[in-house]
C-alpha positions as semicolon CSV with decimal commas, in nm:
position;residue;x (nm);y (nm);z (nm)
1;X;0,185;4,627;-1,665
2;X;0,378;4,402;-1,427
3;X;0,239;4,051;-1,400
4;X;0,187;3,886;-1,062
5;X;0,318;3,542;-0,967
6;X;-0,012;3,375;-1,047
7;X;-0,007;3,509;-1,403
8;X;0,358;3,416;-1,451
9;X;0,293;3,065;-1,316
10;X;-0,001;3,020;-1,554
11;X;0,219;3,120;-1,850
12;X;0,487;2,873;-1,743
13;X;0,226;2,602;-1,708
14;X;0,096;2,660;-2,060
15;X;0,450;2,653;-2,198
16;X;0,521;2,321;-2,027
17;X;0,218;2,143;-2,171
18;X;0,113;2,009;-1,830
19;X;-0,199;2,225;-1,821
20;X;-0,392;1,959;-1,626
21;X;-0,161;2,017;-1,328
22;X;-0,149;2,310;-1,084
23;X;0,060;2,605;-1,198
24;X;0,105;2,746;-0,849
25;X;0,204;2,567;-0,526
26;X;0,206;2,725;-0,181
27;X;0,412;2,550;0,089
28;X;0,310;2,634;0,443
29;X;0,565;2,753;0,697
30;X;0,437;2,874;1,032
31;X;0,738;3,093;1,106
32;X;0,722;3,271;0,774
33;X;0,346;3,281;0,735
34;X;0,150;3,207;1,056
35;X;-0,181;3,267;0,874
36;X;-0,163;3,043;0,566
37;X;-0,534;3,087;0,501
38;X;-0,466;3,450;0,408
39;X;-0,242;3,328;0,126
40;X;-0,472;3,046;0,017
41;X;-0,772;3,280;-0,009
42;X;-0,586;3,473;-0,281
43;X;-0,487;3,165;-0,481
44;X;-0,685;3,072;-0,792
45;X;-0,883;2,752;-0,828
46;X;-0,664;2,471;-0,954
47;X;-0,363;2,570;-0,743
48;X;-0,209;2,342;-0,480
49;X;-0,117;2,373;-0,113
50;X;0,142;2,157;0,064
51;X;0,112;2,138;0,443
52;X;0,471;2,134;0,566
53;X;0,509;2,259;0,928
54;X;0,644;1,922;1,041
55;X;0,698;2,019;1,405
56;X;0,376;2,210;1,464
57;X;0,187;2,068;1,764
58;X;-0,148;2,152;1,607
59;X;-0,053;2,007;1,269
60;X;-0,355;1,777;1,251
61;X;-0,597;2,058;1,330
62;X;-0,425;2,286;1,079
63;X;-0,442;2,012;0,819
64;X;-0,814;1,968;0,873
65;X;-0,877;2,341;0,850
66;X;-0,667;2,393;0,538
67;X;-0,819;2,089;0,368
68;X;-1,164;2,241;0,426
69;X;-1,057;2,580;0,286
70;X;-0,884;2,426;-0,014
71;X;-1,178;2,202;-0,095
72;X;-1,414;2,498;-0,093
73;X;-1,185;2,692;-0,326
74;X;-1,110;2,409;-0,568
75;X;-0,746;2,389;-0,459
76;X;-0,554;2,062;-0,436
77;X;-0,435;1,987;-0,080
78;X;-0,134;1,768;-0,003
79;X;0,030;1,676;0,329
80;X;0,409;1,657;0,347
81;X;0,582;1,355;0,494
82;X;0,296;1,194;0,688
83;X;0,079;0,937;0,511
84;X;-0,132;0,874;0,821
85;X;-0,224;1,242;0,854
86;X;-0,277;1,271;0,481
87;X;-0,532;0,990;0,491
88;X;-0,689;1,121;0,810
89;X;-0,770;1,463;0,666
90;X;-0,861;1,311;0,328
91;X;-0,592;1,504;0,145
92;X;-0,552;1,474;-0,230
93;X;-0,206;1,330;-0,193
94;X;0,127;1,337;-0,017
95;X;0,454;1,526;-0,059
96;X;0,771;1,326;0,005
97;X;1,092;1,497;0,126
98;X;1,410;1,389;-0,049
99;X;1,536;1,180;0,243
100;X;1,221;0,964;0,224
101;X;1,213;0,894;-0,151
102;X;1,244;0,522;-0,079
103;X;0,883;0,530;0,045
104;X;0,734;0,646;-0,285
105;X;0,706;0,301;-0,447
106;X;0,512;0,144;-0,161
107;X;0,278;0,442;-0,133
108;X;0,213;0,432;-0,507
109;X;0,146;0,061;-0,493
110;X;-0,099;0,091;-0,203
111;X;-0,264;0,414;-0,319
112;X;-0,235;0,416;-0,700
113;X;-0,461;0,720;-0,744
114;X;-0,282;0,937;-0,488
115;X;-0,116;1,255;-0,612
116;X;0,249;1,218;-0,509
117;X;0,505;1,497;-0,525
118;X;0,863;1,491;-0,402
119;X;1,141;1,733;-0,316
120;X;1,467;1,693;-0,508
121;X;1,791;1,890;-0,514
122;X;1,999;1,712;-0,778
123;X;1,980;1,464;-1,065
124;X;2,053;1,163;-0,847
125;X;1,745;1,240;-0,640
126;X;1,539;1,297;-0,955
127;X;1,629;0,951;-1,084
128;X;1,546;0,798;-0,745
129;X;1,209;0,974;-0,739
130;X;1,122;0,859;-1,090
131;X;1,184;0,498;-0,989
132;X;0,897;0,540;-0,744
133;X;0,658;0,686;-1,003
134;X;0,595;1,036;-0,867
135;X;0,346;1,272;-1,030
136;X;0,564;1,583;-0,999
137;X;0,889;1,711;-0,853
138;X;0,979;2,027;-0,665
139;X;1,336;2,113;-0,758
140;X;1,531;2,354;-0,538
141;X;1,693;2,588;-0,478
142;X;1,676;2,752;-0,819
143;X;1,784;3,096;-0,694
144;X;1,938;3,218;-0,366
145;X;1,674;3,186;-0,096
146;X;1,616;3,302;0,259
147;X;1,537;2,942;0,354
148;X;1,905;2,868;0,293
149;X;2,100;3,191;0,360
150;X;2,425;3,027;0,251
151;X;2,301;3,037;-0,109
152;X;2,347;3,414;-0,112
153;X;2,717;3,368;-0,039
154;X;2,779;3,078;-0,278
155;X;2,583;3,072;-0,604
156;X;2,710;2,719;-0,667
157;X;2,469;2,601;-0,398
158;X;2,178;2,685;-0,628
159;X;2,054;2,498;-0,936
160;X;2,057;2,805;-1,160
161;X;1,866;2,868;-1,481
162;X;2,097;2,685;-1,720
163;X;2,095;2,361;-1,523
164;X;1,720;2,394;-1,467
165;X;1,655;2,410;-1,843
166;X;1,876;2,109;-1,906
167;X;1,704;1,906;-1,635
168;X;1,354;1,994;-1,758
169;X;1,444;1,889;-2,111
170;X;1,612;1,570;-1,994
171;X;1,341;1,419;-1,773
172;X;0,980;1,356;-1,875
173;X;0,825;1,457;-1,546
174;X;0,654;1,778;-1,431
175;X;0,906;1,992;-1,244
176;X;0,822;2,291;-1,025
177;X;1,077;2,562;-0,956
178;X;1,130;2,627;-0,584
179;X;1,371;2,849;-0,397
180;X;1,406;3,224;-0,432
181;X;1,101;3,251;-0,658
182;X;0,980;3,612;-0,635
183;X;0,807;3,861;-0,860
184;X;1,157;3,972;-0,964
185;X;1,304;3,628;-1,041
186;X;0,997;3,441;-1,172
187;X;1,000;3,602;-1,520
188;X;1,345;3,451;-1,578
189;X;1,183;3,106;-1,570
190;X;1,010;3,166;-1,904
191;X;1,082;2,887;-2,154
192;X;1,273;2,690;-1,893
193;X;1,036;2,395;-1,912
194;X;0,906;2,415;-1,556
195;X;0,545;2,319;-1,496
196;X;0,495;2,605;-1,254
197;X;0,610;2,781;-0,940
198;X;0,634;2,658;-0,581
199;X;0,697;2,909;-0,306
200;X;0,684;2,977;0,066
201;X;0,763;3,347;0,098
202;X;0,701;3,446;-0,261
203;X;0,324;3,423;-0,227
204;X;0,295;3,645;0,079
205;X;0,221;3,958;-0,120
């Protein structure tokens, strides 16, 4: 019987040893999934949702609504890139894009109990993020992804499985695989060291 992404993510999480952390992360994207609540309602308790949608006019209202849904379902809710909004909707933490990694240290100092994740795309960014004491990293793109169509033409623009395994063994920080994670590619992540799966499109079905 074919496993779904939730089951695969749970297996990866157990393998990593970070069982106290979410195994599955859904990143909102209004263009790809205009009804994020339909995805969240299928996610198991203990998962995590990152509100991205940076340019959405109703971002505050969406954040409030998704925080309510996540809280009811026992799902961790994090706002990307906006500390003010994160505090306003009483999110569980904040997600920092790679270009803003310099902000991690000050956020950690002011809010020591906040759950802080960050996006990284290479080892230099990983080292920068670790200097700021993040709780987890989202590393991408692992596989070719529709979010970056150029990765289908040039495989060198992806991290790839071999580099992913090396990175996970090299750095003592929870790392989530992001980018091209589907029901077809997710099984290849077994024994890679990732803490779980992060996806935008992959969780639609």
